[in-house]
MDTraj code that builds the backbone (N, CA, C; nanometers):
import mdtraj as md
import numpy as np

residues = "UNK UNK UNK UNK UNK UNK UNK UNK UNK UNK UNK UNK UNK UNK UNK UNK UNK UNK UNK UNK UNK UNK UNK UNK UNK UNK UNK UNK UNK UNK UNK UNK UNK UNK UNK UNK UNK UNK UNK UNK UNK UNK UNK UNK UNK UNK UNK UNK UNK UNK UNK UNK UNK UNK UNK UNK UNK UNK UNK UNK UNK UNK UNK UNK UNK UNK UNK UNK UNK UNK UNK UNK UNK UNK UNK UNK UNK UNK UNK UNK UNK UNK UNK UNK UNK UNK UNK UNK UNK UNK UNK UNK UNK UNK UNK UNK UNK UNK UNK UNK UNK UNK UNK UNK UNK UNK UNK UNK UNK UNK UNK UNK UNK UNK UNK UNK UNK UNK UNK UNK UNK UNK UNK UNK UNK UNK UNK UNK UNK UNK UNK UNK UNK UNK UNK UNK UNK UNK UNK UNK UNK UNK UNK UNK UNK UNK UNK UNK UNK UNK UNK UNK UNK UNK UNK UNK UNK UNK UNK UNK UNK UNK UNK UNK UNK UNK UNK UNK".split()
xyz = np.array([
    [-1.8908, 13.0732, 12.0289],
    [-1.7953, 13.0152, 12.1217],
    [-1.8210, 12.8642, 12.1278],
    [-1.7147, 12.7873, 12.1241],
    [-1.7277, 12.6418, 12.1329],
    [-1.7813, 12.6006, 12.2683],
    [-1.8530, 12.4904, 12.2703],
    [-1.9126, 12.4413, 12.3954],
    [-1.8054, 12.4179, 12.5022],
    [-1.6882, 12.3647, 12.4620],
    [-1.5799, 12.3394, 12.5573],
    [-1.5262, 12.4698, 12.6149],
    [-1.5123, 12.5708, 12.5291],
    [-1.4643, 12.7011, 12.5756],
    [-1.5645, 12.7649, 12.6717],
    [-1.6929, 12.7528, 12.6387],
    [-1.7979, 12.8057, 12.7252],
    [-1.7938, 12.7357, 12.8608],
    [-1.7807, 12.6035, 12.8584],
    [-1.7752, 12.5293, 12.9846],
    [-1.6552, 12.5732, 13.0673],
    [-1.5391, 12.5871, 13.0038],
    [-1.4189, 12.6301, 13.0761],
    [-1.4408, 12.7659, 13.1426],
    [-1.5043, 12.8570, 13.0706],
    [-1.5318, 12.9911, 13.1255],
    [-1.6275, 12.9814, 13.2449],
    [-1.7342, 12.9033, 13.2282],
    [-1.8320, 12.8863, 13.3361],
    [-1.7652, 12.8210, 13.4568],
    [-1.6877, 12.7177, 13.4340],
    [-1.6226, 12.6455, 13.5437],
    [-1.5262, 12.7369, 13.6198],
    [-1.4414, 12.8069, 13.5477],
    [-1.3443, 12.8961, 13.6123],
    [-1.4132, 13.0079, 13.6898],
    [-1.5228, 13.0600, 13.6364],
    [-1.5925, 13.1711, 13.7006],
    [-1.6731, 13.1275, 13.8226],
    [-1.7378, 13.0114, 13.8136],
    [-1.8371, 12.9762, 13.9146],
    [-1.7934, 12.8696, 14.0145],
    [-1.6892, 12.7939, 13.9835],
    [-1.6490, 12.6885, 14.0763],
    [-1.6184, 12.7420, 14.2165],
    [-1.5434, 12.8523, 14.2305],
    [-1.5121, 12.8995, 14.3671],
    [-1.6357, 12.9267, 14.4524],
    [-1.7354, 12.9936, 14.3966],
    [-1.8554, 13.0250, 14.4752],
    [-1.9340, 12.8980, 14.5053],
    [-1.9446, 12.8088, 14.4070],
    [-2.0164, 12.6828, 14.4297],
    [-1.9461, 12.6006, 14.5367],
    [-1.8144, 12.5983, 14.5325],
    [-1.7396, 12.5222, 14.6322],
    [-1.7632, 12.5777, 14.7719],
    [-1.7573, 12.7107, 14.7875],
    [-1.7788, 12.7713, 14.9198],
    [-1.9164, 12.7354, 14.9746],
    [-2.0173, 12.7426, 14.8901],
    [-2.1530, 12.7106, 14.9335],
    [-2.1614, 12.5645, 14.9751],
    [-2.1129, 12.4772, 14.8898],
    [-2.1215, 12.3338, 14.9172],
    [-2.0393, 12.2956, 15.0401],
    [-1.9239, 12.3570, 15.0554],
    [-1.8395, 12.3261, 15.1712],
    [-1.9102, 12.3643, 15.3008],
    [-1.9780, 12.4766, 15.3020],
    [-2.0472, 12.5186, 15.4231],
    [-2.1705, 12.4338, 15.4504],
    [-2.2295, 12.3785, 15.3481],
    [-2.3440, 12.2903, 15.3685],
    [-2.2962, 12.1548, 15.4205],
    [-2.1894, 12.1026, 15.3593],
    [-2.1451, 11.9667, 15.3909],
    [-2.0407, 11.9604, 15.5003],
    [-1.9573, 12.0635, 15.5132],
    [-1.8499, 12.0612, 15.6112],
    [-1.7325, 11.9752, 15.5680],
    [-1.7315, 11.9291, 15.4461],
    [-1.6261, 11.8412, 15.3960],
    [-1.5751, 11.8935, 15.2624],
    [-1.4438, 11.9166, 15.2552],
    [-1.3855, 11.9641, 15.1293],
    [-1.4043, 11.8608, 15.0184],
    [-1.3794, 11.7356, 15.0511],
    [-1.3904, 11.6294, 14.9510],
    [-1.5328, 11.6177, 14.8996],
    [-1.6294, 11.6164, 14.9903],
    [-1.7694, 11.6039, 14.9484],
    [-1.8142, 11.7289, 14.8736],
    [-1.7669, 11.8449, 14.9160],
    [-1.8018, 11.9694, 14.8472],
    [-1.7521, 11.9646, 14.7029],
    [-1.6298, 11.9168, 14.6824],
    [-1.5769, 11.9030, 14.5466],
    [-1.6621, 11.8062, 14.4661],
    [-1.6973, 11.6936, 14.5268],
    [-1.7797, 11.5942, 14.4573],
    [-1.9144, 11.6535, 14.4158],
    [-1.9784, 11.7257, 14.5068],
    [-2.1095, 11.7830, 14.4775],
    [-2.1000, 11.8912, 14.3698],
    [-1.9943, 11.9710, 14.3750],
    [-1.9742, 12.0734, 14.2714],
    [-1.9565, 12.0076, 14.1347],
    [-1.8754, 11.9032, 14.1327],
    [-1.8530, 11.8349, 14.0055],
    [-1.9820, 11.7706, 13.9547],
    [-2.0615, 11.7199, 14.0465],
    [-2.1910, 11.6626, 14.0076],
    [-2.2810, 11.7705, 13.9462],
    [-2.2791, 11.8902, 14.0032],
    [-2.3589, 12.0010, 13.9480],
    [-2.3086, 12.0374, 13.8081],
    [-2.1768, 12.0408, 13.7905],
    [-2.1225, 12.0737, 13.6592],
    [-2.1518, 11.9637, 13.5569],
    [-2.1573, 11.8404, 13.6008],
    [-2.1955, 11.7319, 13.5102],
    [-2.3385, 11.7535, 13.4622],
    [-2.4270, 11.7917, 13.5555],
    [-2.5654, 11.8197, 13.5164],
    [-2.5708, 11.9367, 13.4182],
    [-2.4825, 12.0350, 13.4371],
    [-2.4757, 12.1478, 13.3447],
    [-2.4337, 12.0993, 13.2054],
    [-2.3346, 12.0116, 13.2006],
    [-2.2886, 11.9584, 13.0719],
    [-2.3957, 11.8748, 13.0024],
    [-2.4809, 11.8108, 13.0814],
    [-2.5844, 11.7257, 13.0248],
    [-2.7020, 11.8046, 12.9678],
    [-2.7051, 11.9335, 12.9933],
    [-2.8117, 12.0179, 12.9383],
    [-2.8036, 12.0169, 12.7859],
    [-2.9192, 12.0139, 12.7226],
    [-2.9247, 12.0176, 12.5762],
    [-2.8702, 12.1504, 12.5237],
    [-2.9185, 12.2590, 12.5837],
    [-2.8806, 12.3931, 12.5390],
    [-2.8139, 12.4672, 12.6544],
    [-2.7040, 12.5378, 12.6269],
    [-2.6448, 12.6192, 12.7341],
    [-2.7370, 12.7355, 12.7694],
    [-2.7225, 12.7837, 12.8900],
    [-2.8029, 12.8974, 12.9348],
    [-2.7520, 13.0247, 12.8665],
    [-2.8386, 13.1278, 12.8554],
    [-2.8052, 13.2458, 12.7755],
    [-2.6836, 13.3260, 12.8237],
    [-2.6632, 13.3342, 12.9549],
    [-2.5504, 13.4134, 13.0024],
    [-2.4964, 13.3561, 13.1337],
    [-2.3865, 13.4138, 13.1783],
    [-2.3178, 13.3642, 13.2974],
    [-2.4017, 13.3810, 13.4233],
    [-2.4780, 13.4901, 13.4349],
    [-2.5622, 13.5123, 13.5528],
    [-2.6685, 13.4040, 13.5665],
    [-2.7390, 13.3737, 13.4572],
    [-2.8420, 13.2705, 13.4624],
    [-2.7800, 13.1338, 13.4889],
    [-2.6613, 13.1115, 13.4331],
    [-2.5904, 12.9862, 13.4580],
    [-2.5538, 12.9756, 13.6055],
    [-2.5094, 13.0860, 13.6632],
    [-2.4734, 13.0894, 13.8049],
    [-2.5929, 13.0511, 13.8912],
    [-2.7085, 13.1126, 13.8673],
    [-2.8267, 13.0835, 13.9481],
    [-2.8739, 12.9399, 13.9271],
    [-2.8685, 12.8936, 13.8029],
    [-2.9103, 12.7564, 13.7739],
    [-2.8198, 12.6576, 13.8471],
    [-2.6891, 12.6787, 13.8389],
    [-2.5953, 12.5875, 13.9055],
    [-2.6100, 12.5924, 14.0576],
    [-2.6351, 12.7099, 14.1136],
    [-2.6536, 12.7191, 14.2587],
    [-2.7791, 12.6437, 14.3002],
    [-2.8862, 12.6548, 14.2228],
    [-3.0082, 12.5784, 14.2543],
    [-2.9829, 12.4283, 14.2467],
    [-2.9117, 12.3854, 14.1419],
    [-2.8786, 12.2425, 14.1279],
    [-2.7932, 12.1976, 14.2455],
    [-2.6911, 12.2762, 14.2780],
    [-2.6025, 12.2428, 14.3895],
    [-2.6788, 12.2391, 14.5212],
    [-2.7696, 12.3339, 14.5392],
    [-2.8508, 12.3361, 14.6614],
    [-2.9295, 12.2063, 14.6750],
    [-2.9935, 12.1639, 14.5680],
    [-3.0727, 12.0410, 14.5725],
    [-2.9849, 11.9181, 14.5960],
    [-2.8737, 11.9111, 14.5273],
    [-2.7815, 11.7979, 14.5449],
    [-2.7298, 11.7959, 14.6887],
    [-2.6931, 11.9128, 14.7398],
    [-2.6386, 11.9222, 14.8755],
    [-2.7430, 11.8857, 14.9805],
    [-2.8669, 11.9320, 14.9621],
    [-2.9719, 11.8983, 15.0586],
    [-3.0002, 11.7480, 15.0570],
    [-2.9995, 11.6873, 14.9401],
    [-3.0166, 11.5411, 14.9329],
    [-2.9021, 11.4708, 15.0050],
    [-2.7823, 11.5216, 14.9867],
    [-2.6667, 11.4645, 15.0571],
    [-2.6842, 11.4791, 15.2083],
    [-2.7297, 11.5971, 15.2519],
    [-2.7486, 11.6214, 15.3950],
    [-2.8528, 11.5273, 15.4545],
    [-2.9597, 11.5019, 15.3817],
    [-3.0617, 11.4081, 15.4303],
    [-3.0009, 11.2691, 15.4472],
    [-2.9247, 11.2276, 15.3488],
    [-2.8602, 11.0963, 15.3560],
    [-2.7618, 11.0927, 15.4724],
    [-2.6853, 11.1986, 15.4859],
    [-2.5853, 11.2050, 15.5929],
    [-2.6529, 11.2039, 15.7306],
    [-2.7666, 11.2701, 15.7435],
    [-2.8386, 11.2706, 15.8719],
    [-2.8837, 11.1294, 15.9075],
    [-2.9320, 11.0556, 15.8079],
    [-2.9712, 10.9161, 15.8343],
    [-2.8512, 10.8340, 15.8763],
    [-2.7387, 10.8540, 15.8100],
    [-2.6176, 10.7798, 15.8457],
    [-2.5685, 10.8185, 15.9844],
    [-2.5781, 10.9473, 16.0167],
    [-2.5346, 10.9936, 16.1491],
    [-2.6152, 10.9268, 16.2590],
    [-2.7453, 10.9183, 16.2383],
    [-2.8294, 10.8523, 16.3390],
    [-2.7907, 10.7052, 16.3523],
    [-2.7637, 10.6412, 16.2398],
    [-2.7324, 10.4986, 16.2416],
    [-2.5960, 10.4705, 16.3044],
    [-2.5012, 10.5593, 16.2809],
    [-2.3650, 10.5355, 16.3293],
    [-2.3223, 10.6310, 16.4400],
    [-2.4175, 10.6964, 16.5028],
    [-2.3883, 10.7962, 16.6050],
    [-2.2967, 10.7496, 16.7158],
    [-2.3255, 10.6355, 16.7736],
    [-2.2428, 10.5868, 16.8840],
    [-2.1013, 10.5553, 16.8398],
    [-2.0878, 10.4964, 16.7248],
    [-1.9551, 10.4625, 16.6741],
    [-1.8716, 10.5884, 16.6538],
    [-1.9327, 10.6924, 16.5981],
    [-1.8597, 10.8160, 16.5734],
    [-1.8184, 10.8852, 16.7024],
    [-1.9005, 10.8761, 16.8055],
    [-1.8679, 10.9402, 16.9331],
    [-1.7472, 10.8741, 16.9988],
    [-1.7324, 10.7455, 16.9800],
    [-1.6249, 10.6718, 17.0452],
    [-1.4966, 10.6656, 16.9640],
    [-1.5011, 10.7069, 16.8382],
    [-1.3819, 10.6997, 16.7528],
    [-1.2832, 10.8096, 16.7926],
    [-1.1554, 10.7730, 16.8141],
    [-1.0556, 10.8738, 16.8492],
    [-1.0205, 10.9610, 16.7284],
    [-0.9891, 11.0866, 16.7542],
    [-0.9493, 11.1769, 16.6478],
    [-0.8063, 11.2217, 16.6733],
    [-0.7236, 11.2099, 16.5704],
    [-0.5830, 11.2443, 16.5811],
    [-0.5523, 11.3634, 16.4918],
    [-0.4592, 11.4446, 16.5375],
    [-0.4200, 11.5610, 16.4597],
    [-0.2704, 11.5809, 16.4681],
    [-0.2075, 11.6007, 16.3532],
    [-0.0644, 11.6291, 16.3471],
    [-0.0402, 11.7786, 16.3280],
    [-0.1452, 11.8578, 16.3393],
    [-0.1370, 12.0007, 16.3127],
    [-0.0679, 12.0734, 16.4277],
    [-0.0196, 12.1924, 16.3978],
    [0.0389, 12.2758, 16.5020],
    [-0.0726, 12.3235, 16.5941],
    [-0.0349, 12.3842, 16.7053],
    [-0.1350, 12.4302, 16.8013],
    [-0.2289, 12.5332, 16.7389],
    [-0.1743, 12.6256, 16.6617],
    [-0.2573, 12.7282, 16.5981],
    [-0.3539, 12.6644, 16.4975],
    [-0.3040, 12.5723, 16.4160],
    [-0.3900, 12.5030, 16.3203],
    [-0.4962, 12.4222, 16.3929],
    [-0.4567, 12.3627, 16.5045],
    [-0.5510, 12.2838, 16.5824],
    [-0.6675, 12.3698, 16.6290],
    [-0.6375, 12.4881, 16.6866],
    [-0.7430, 12.5757, 16.7353],
    [-0.8279, 12.6310, 16.6198],
    [-0.7649, 12.6615, 16.5064],
    [-0.8396, 12.7082, 16.3899],
    [-0.9347, 12.5974, 16.3418],
    [-0.8835, 12.4751, 16.3363],
    [-0.9673, 12.3613, 16.2959],
    [-1.0799, 12.3379, 16.3954],
    [-1.0495, 12.3515, 16.5239],
    [-1.1517, 12.3337, 16.6266],
    [-1.2609, 12.4393, 16.6123],
    [-1.2203, 12.5634, 16.5856],
    [-1.3171, 12.6714, 16.5684],
    [-1.4054, 12.6439, 16.4471],
    [-1.3429, 12.6046, 16.3360],
    [-1.4212, 12.5705, 16.2163],
    [-1.5170, 12.4557, 16.2463],
    [-1.4677, 12.3590, 16.3189],
    [-1.5502, 12.2430, 16.3517],
    [-1.6696, 12.2840, 16.4377],
    [-1.6466, 12.3707, 16.5347],
    [-1.7546, 12.4176, 16.6218],
    [-1.8583, 12.4950, 16.5403],
    [-1.8107, 12.5822, 16.4510],
    [-1.9023, 12.6596, 16.3672],
    [-1.9796, 12.5662, 16.2747],
    [-1.9093, 12.4678, 16.2151],
    [-1.9771, 12.3749, 16.1248],
    [-2.0813, 12.2928, 16.1992],
    [-2.0495, 12.2484, 16.3207],
    [-2.1469, 12.1723, 16.3998],
    [-2.2684, 12.2578, 16.4314],
    [-2.2438, 12.3844, 16.4641],
    [-2.3554, 12.4749, 16.4923],
    [-2.4393, 12.4966, 16.3653],
    [-2.3734, 12.5144, 16.2519],
    [-2.4461, 12.5282, 16.1257],
    [-2.5313, 12.4047, 16.0981],
    [-2.4749, 12.2879, 16.1243],
    [-2.5468, 12.1624, 16.0996],
    [-2.6703, 12.1480, 16.1877],
    [-2.6722, 12.2160, 16.3020],
    [-2.7863, 12.2076, 16.3931],
    [-2.9015, 12.2990, 16.3503],
    [-2.8721, 12.3935, 16.2610],
    [-2.9783, 12.4822, 16.2128],
    [-3.0708, 12.4048, 16.1200],
    [-3.1995, 12.4387, 16.1200],
    [-3.2897, 12.3772, 16.0228],
    [-3.2407, 12.4086, 15.8804],
    [-3.2641, 12.3190, 15.7889],
    [-3.2125, 12.3318, 15.6519],
    [-3.2522, 12.4643, 15.5870],
    [-3.3774, 12.5091, 15.6090],
    [-3.4218, 12.6324, 15.5423],
    [-3.3479, 12.7553, 15.5960],
    [-3.3090, 12.7537, 15.7240],
    [-3.2314, 12.8652, 15.7790],
    [-3.0850, 12.8535, 15.7394],
    [-3.0320, 12.7315, 15.7470],
    [-2.8902, 12.7082, 15.7129],
    [-2.8640, 12.7476, 15.5681],
    [-2.9544, 12.7113, 15.4777],
    [-2.9333, 12.7387, 15.3359],
    [-2.9234, 12.8887, 15.3102],
    [-3.0115, 12.9670, 15.3697],
    [-3.0082, 13.1123, 15.3505],
    [-2.8766, 13.1690, 15.4043],
    [-2.8361, 13.1253, 15.5215],
    [-2.7131, 13.1762, 15.5819],
    [-2.5909, 13.1376, 15.4990],
    [-2.5861, 13.0159, 15.4520],
    [-2.4732, 12.9705, 15.3703],
    [-2.4659, 13.0495, 15.2397],
    [-2.5805, 13.0667, 15.1729],
    [-2.5801, 13.1421, 15.0476],
    [-2.5409, 13.2881, 15.0697],
    [-2.5840, 13.3460, 15.1818],
    [-2.5529, 13.4863, 15.2108],
    [-2.4074, 13.5040, 15.2510],
    [-2.3630, 13.4266, 15.3487],
    [-2.2304, 13.4485, 15.4063],
    [-2.1173, 13.3835, 15.3275],
    [-2.1401, 13.2648, 15.2747],
    [-2.0329, 13.1931, 15.2076],
    [-2.0463, 13.1970, 15.0562],
    [-2.1673, 13.2222, 15.0090],
    [-2.1885, 13.2345, 14.8658],
    [-2.1810, 13.3783, 14.8188],
    [-2.1763, 13.4714, 14.9145],
    [-2.1661, 13.6147, 14.8860],
    [-2.2784, 13.6615, 14.7930],
    [-2.3980, 13.6075, 14.8140],
    [-2.5131, 13.6472, 14.7333],
    [-2.5960, 13.7497, 14.8110],
    [-2.6648, 13.8353, 14.7383],
    [-2.7515, 13.9311, 14.8060],
    [-2.8885, 13.8666, 14.8285],
    [-2.9742, 13.9356, 14.9031],
    [-3.1043, 13.8807, 14.9397],
    [-3.1914, 13.8511, 14.8171],
    [-3.1857, 13.9381, 14.7196],
    [-3.2663, 13.9188, 14.5989],
    [-3.2215, 13.7926, 14.5244],
    [-3.0904, 13.7731, 14.5135],
    [-3.0387, 13.6541, 14.4445],
    [-3.0794, 13.5270, 14.5195],
    [-3.0694, 13.5319, 14.6508],
    [-3.1078, 13.4156, 14.7319],
    [-3.2560, 13.3860, 14.7150],
    [-3.3380, 13.4905, 14.7143],
    [-3.4828, 13.4731, 14.6968],
    [-3.5122, 13.4035, 14.5641],
    [-3.4420, 13.4434, 14.4587],
    [-3.4629, 13.3813, 14.3273],
    [-3.4198, 13.2351, 14.3272],
    [-3.3127, 13.2051, 14.3933],
    [-3.2605, 13.0680, 14.3958],
    [-3.3525, 12.9759, 14.4750],
    [-3.3954, 13.0221, 14.5916],
    [-3.4754, 12.9373, 14.6803],
    [-3.6232, 12.9397, 14.6418],
    [-3.6664, 13.0483, 14.5799],
    [-3.8058, 13.0573, 14.5392],
    [-3.8976, 13.1113, 14.6480],
    [-3.8451, 13.2049, 14.7292],
    [-3.9260, 13.2702, 14.8318],
    [-3.9089, 13.4203, 14.8155],
    [-3.9849, 13.4979, 14.8917],
    [-3.9752, 13.6433, 14.8794],
    [-3.8460, 13.6938, 14.9436],
    [-3.8041, 13.8106, 14.9002],
    [-3.6838, 13.8727, 14.9544],
    [-3.7005, 13.9005, 15.1040],
    [-3.8201, 13.9424, 15.1429],
    [-3.8470, 13.9676, 15.2849],
    [-3.8336, 13.8413, 15.3674],
    [-3.8818, 13.7296, 15.3143],
    [-3.8701, 13.6016, 15.3831],
    [-3.7233, 13.5613, 15.3965],
    [-3.6435, 13.5910, 15.2944],
    [-3.5003, 13.5614, 15.3013],
    [-3.4375, 13.6395, 15.4162],
    [-3.4731, 13.7685, 15.4288],
    [-3.4176, 13.8520, 15.5352],
    [-3.4561, 13.7988, 15.6729],
    [-3.5811, 13.7559, 15.6848],
    [-3.6280, 13.7011, 15.8127],
    [-3.5510, 13.5731, 15.8456],
    [-3.5368, 13.4864, 15.7471],
    [-3.4646, 13.3607, 15.7703],
    [-3.3177, 13.3866, 15.8049],
    [-3.2562, 13.4822, 15.7380],
    [-3.1166, 13.5142, 15.7664],
    [-3.1021, 13.5653, 15.9098],
    [-3.1943, 13.6537, 15.9497],
    [-3.1915, 13.7064, 16.0859],
    [-3.2072, 13.5943, 16.1880],
    [-3.3060, 13.5074, 16.1662],
    [-3.3307, 13.3964, 16.2592],
    [-3.2134, 13.2990, 16.2609],
    [-3.1542, 13.2755, 16.1458],
    [-3.0396, 13.1845, 16.1389],
    [-2.9225, 13.2410, 16.2182],
    [-2.8973, 13.3707, 16.2039],
    [-2.7865, 13.4331, 16.2792],
    [-2.8138, 13.4288, 16.4301],
    [-2.9392, 13.4547, 16.4675],
    [-2.9757, 13.4486, 16.6100],
    [-2.9509, 13.3092, 16.6668],
    [-3.0006, 13.2074, 16.5967],
    [-2.9849, 13.0695, 16.6447],
    [-2.8391, 13.0279, 16.6452],
    [-2.7649, 13.0687, 16.5431],
    [-2.6229, 13.0355, 16.5372],
    [-2.5493, 13.0997, 16.6540],
    [-2.5832, 13.2234, 16.6841],
    [-2.5204, 13.2918, 16.7977],
    [-2.5542, 13.2194, 16.9283],
    [-2.6783, 13.1757, 16.9437],
    [-2.7166, 13.1002, 17.0633],
    [-2.6391, 12.9699, 17.0716],
    [-2.6324, 12.8998, 16.9601],
    [-2.5599, 12.7718, 16.9587],
    [-2.4115, 12.7908, 16.9887],
    [-2.3534, 12.8913, 16.9290],
    [-2.2099, 12.9173, 16.9520],
    [-2.1860, 12.9685, 17.0929],
    [-2.2800, 13.0437, 17.1455],
    [-2.2665, 13.0895, 17.2844],
    [-2.2658, 12.9724, 17.3792],
    [-2.3462, 12.8711, 17.3517],
    [-2.3511, 12.7504, 17.4336],
    [-2.2271, 12.6657, 17.4187],
    [-2.1672, 12.6651, 17.2990],
    [-2.0468, 12.5848, 17.2744],
    [-1.9240, 12.6483, 17.3375],
    [-1.9162, 12.7800, 17.3280],
    [-1.7969, 12.8500, 17.3745],
    [-1.8047, 12.8791, 17.5231],
    [-1.9248, 12.9172, 17.5696],
    [-1.9416, 12.9591, 17.7077],
    [-1.9441, 12.8533, 17.8064],
])
top = md.Topology()
chain = top.add_chain()
for i, resn in enumerate(residues, 1):
    res = top.add_residue(resn, chain, resSeq=i)
    for name in ("N", "CA", "C"):
        top.add_atom(name, md.element.get_by_symbol(name[0]), res)
traj = md.Trajectory(xyz[None], top)
């Protein structure tokens, strides 16, 4: 198979899952697309393609995870630096009432996700938005499957507490 054909197959198969993961980490469609494309660029820069689609999937998710976490660190520094400005900036919406409430709900969930520690957020994002099982997550992150389950449980507990405080 030609390298271009292989890339097209990998891109078509894996972009949706990578996008979902990155979007939940970043909370931004534009940034999620950028990070996914950056991961695929790193894939193209590899000397040799990976043996199969499964290994390519795990490799790309690990690359995306690292790129996304680096982005999150940078974004956290920027948030601290520009926190006051962002709080005072007005937000406008031309959306319908239903879209407005859906966007507000997504925003509340994303803010709650952002408040989770990175190690808990990553497990939850890979599980819920990446549709990966515990074993796959353990391989990607490099921890035991049991540790993944514990982190997922703790992440859900904290998220529920955070959302309970936001909604209640």
